[in-house]
C-alpha positions in Angstrom: 36.3 -17.1 -26.0 32.5 -16.7 -26.8 31.5 -17.4 -23.3 34.5 -15.4 -21.8 33.7 -12.3 -24.1 29.6 -12.8 -23.7 28.7 -14.4 -21.1 26.3 -13.3 -18.4 24.8 -13.9 -15.1 20.7 -13.7 -15.1 18.4 -14.5 -12.8 15.1 -16.1 -14.7 11.9 -17.9 -13.2 11.4 -21.8 -12.4 8.5 -23.0 -11.8 6.9 -26.2 -9.7 4.7 -28.4 -11.7 2.1 -30.6 -9.7 1.6 -33.6 -12.0 -1.5 -35.8 -9.9 -0.9 -39.5 -10.0 -3.8 -41.5 -11.9 -5.6 -43.5 -9.4 -4.1 -42.4 -6.5 -6.3 -39.6 -5.0 -4.7 -36.2 -4.3 -1.1 -37.8 -5.0 1.5 -36.2 -7.6 4.8 -36.5 -8.6 6.0 -33.0 -7.9 8.1 -31.8 -10.7 10.8 -28.6 -11.5 11.7 -27.0 -14.3 13.5 -23.7 -15.6 12.2 -24.1 -19.0 8.2 -23.8 -18.7 7.6 -22.9 -22.0 8.2 -26.5 -22.8 5.5 -27.6 -20.4 2.4 -27.7 -23.2 4.8 -30.3 -24.6 5.5 -32.7 -21.4 4.7 -36.3 -22.3 6.6 -37.7 -19.7 8.4 -37.6 -16.2 12.1 -38.8 -15.5 13.4 -40.0 -11.9 16.6 -41.8 -11.1 15.4 -45.9 -9.9 18.7 -45.8 -7.8 18.0 -42.4 -5.7 15.8 -42.8 -2.6 12.8 -40.6 -3.0 10.1 -39.3 -0.3 6.6 -39.4 0.2 5.6 -36.1 1.7 2.3 -34.6 2.7 1.6 -30.8 2.3 -1.9 -29.5 2.6 -4.3 -31.8 1.4 -1.7 -33.2 -1.2 1.1 -36.0 -1.2 4.0 -35.3 -3.3 6.9 -37.5 -4.2 10.1 -35.9 -4.3 13.8 -36.6 -3.9 14.9 -37.4 -0.5 18.6 -35.4 -1.2 16.3 -32.9 -3.4 14.4 -32.5 -0.2 16.8 -30.6 1.9 19.4 -29.4 -0.6 20.1 -25.9 -0.4 22.4 -24.9 -3.6 24.5 -22.1 -4.6 23.5 -19.3 -6.4 24.4 -16.1 -7.9 22.7 -13.2 -8.1 23.1 -9.7 -9.8 22.9 -6.7 -8.1 23.6 -2.8 -9.5 26.2 -4.4 -11.5 27.9 -6.7 -8.5 26.8 -10.4 -8.1 26.8 -12.2 -4.9 26.2 -15.5 -3.5 23.6 -16.8 -1.4 22.0 -20.3 -0.4 18.9 -20.9 -2.8 16.0 -22.1 -0.6 15.9 -26.0 -0.2 12.6 -27.7 -1.4 11.5 -27.8 2.2 11.9 -24.1 2.5 9.8 -23.5 -0.6 6.8 -26.2 0.5 6.8 -24.6 4.0 6.8 -20.9 2.4 4.0 -22.4 0.5 1.6 -22.2 3.4 2.3 -25.1 6.0 4.9 -27.7 7.4 6.0 -30.4 5.2 5.6 -34.0 6.7 7.7 -37.0 5.8 5.0 -39.9 5.2 8.0 -42.8 4.0 10.7 -43.6 1.2 11.0 -45.9 -1.2 13.6 -46.2 -4.3 12.8 -44.8 -7.4 12.2 -47.9 -9.2 8.9 -48.1 -7.1 7.8 -45.2 -9.1 8.6 -46.0 -12.4 5.6 -46.6 -14.8 2.9 -45.0 -12.9 0.8 -42.3 -15.3 -0.1 -39.0 -14.3 -2.1 -36.1 -15.6 -0.2 -33.6 -17.3 -0.8 -29.8 -16.9 -2.1 -28.9 -20.6 -4.2 -31.8 -21.7 -6.9 -29.7 -22.8 -4.7 -28.9 -25.9 -5.3 -30.6 -28.7 -1.6 -31.3 -29.4 -2.1 -33.5 -26.3 -4.6 -35.8 -27.2 -3.3 -36.5 -31.1 -2.5 -39.5 -31.4 1.7 -39.6 -32.8 2.1 -36.1 -31.1 2.2 -33.1 -33.2 6.0 -33.0 -35.0 6.6 -31.2 -38.0 10.7 -31.1 -37.7 11.6 -34.1 -35.6 11.6 -38.1 -36.8 8.1 -39.6 -35.2 8.7 -42.4 -32.4 6.1 -44.5 -35.3 3.8 -45.2 -32.2 0.1 -43.9 -32.1 -1.0 -42.9 -28.6 -1.5 -39.2 -27.6 0.1 -37.3 -24.9 -2.6 -37.3 -22.7 -2.5 -41.4 -23.0 1.3 -41.4 -22.5 2.0 -39.4 -19.3 4.4 -41.4 -18.1 7.0 -41.8 -15.6 10.1 -43.5 -16.5 13.8 -44.0 -15.7 16.6 -41.9 -15.8 20.2 -42.3 -14.6 21.2 -38.6 -15.1 18.3 -37.1 -12.5 20.4 -35.5 -9.4 19.9 -34.9 -5.7 20.9 -31.3 -6.6 18.8 -29.6 -9.5 15.1 -29.7 -8.6 12.8 -31.9 -7.0 14.6 -35.3 -8.1 11.8 -35.6 -10.9 12.4 -34.0 -14.6 9.7 -32.7 -16.8 10.0 -34.8 -20.3 9.5 -33.0 -23.6 11.2 -35.1 -26.5 9.8 -32.6 -29.1 12.1 -29.8 -27.2 15.2 -31.2 -27.1 18.2 -33.6 -27.7 18.0 -36.0 -24.4 14.6 -35.6 -24.3 13.6 -37.0 -27.7 16.3 -40.3 -27.2 14.6 -41.0 -23.9 10.9 -40.7 -25.7 12.6 -42.8 -28.7 13.6 -45.7 -25.9 10.2 -45.3 -23.9 8.0 -45.0 -26.8 6.7 -41.7 -26.5 4.7 -39.4 -28.6 6.9 -36.3 -29.7 5.2 -32.9 -29.6 7.3 -30.0 -30.9 5.6 -26.9 -29.7 7.3 -24.1 -32.3 7.0 -23.2 -35.6 10.9 -22.2 -37.3 9.9 -18.5 -36.3 9.3 -19.2 -32.8 5.7 -19.1 -32.5 3.6 -21.7 -31.0 1.7 -24.3 -33.4 -2.0 -23.7 -33.9 -3.1 -27.1 -32.2 -1.9 -25.9 -29.4 -4.5 -23.0 -28.8 
């Protein structure tokens, strides 16, 4: 009933994030998220071990992305002047092409071949990312003492699909239930970025 009475379809911004893989020059996981406010709390990325992934050259970088995600165009609903209209949202292939150059597929592999790699996160300069054990005043700690910077790991998650984003999911255990449980299973630190009033913790400044 609450959904029926108050549901409103809105447009919002999603972001693509390049996470360079450590030990591989100019190679990166390409991650997509609709919750960019959680990126400072990122400690992992998740891939489906049974899904096929592509190695794609775009400019001077090589990205790893889901094969199905690469060409998939999903239906989107836009609000315009009080009326909704449906159209295809651009595929990842088109997004990359529109970003400056034609992407080139170099090869493919199963996700399981990409599990266990470490990468550089988007906010490794923040004190919260450098603190051993993370920063988590409201969540139960996992008990391990590595920092987010040390942890940044690609992990397996069967729930990753070929329809949403890039096939590589940003994981922030301090920002949601599913992410938290994945973090516990994979011994990742928990970084909870918000105070109870919705402001960022001082350790993020």
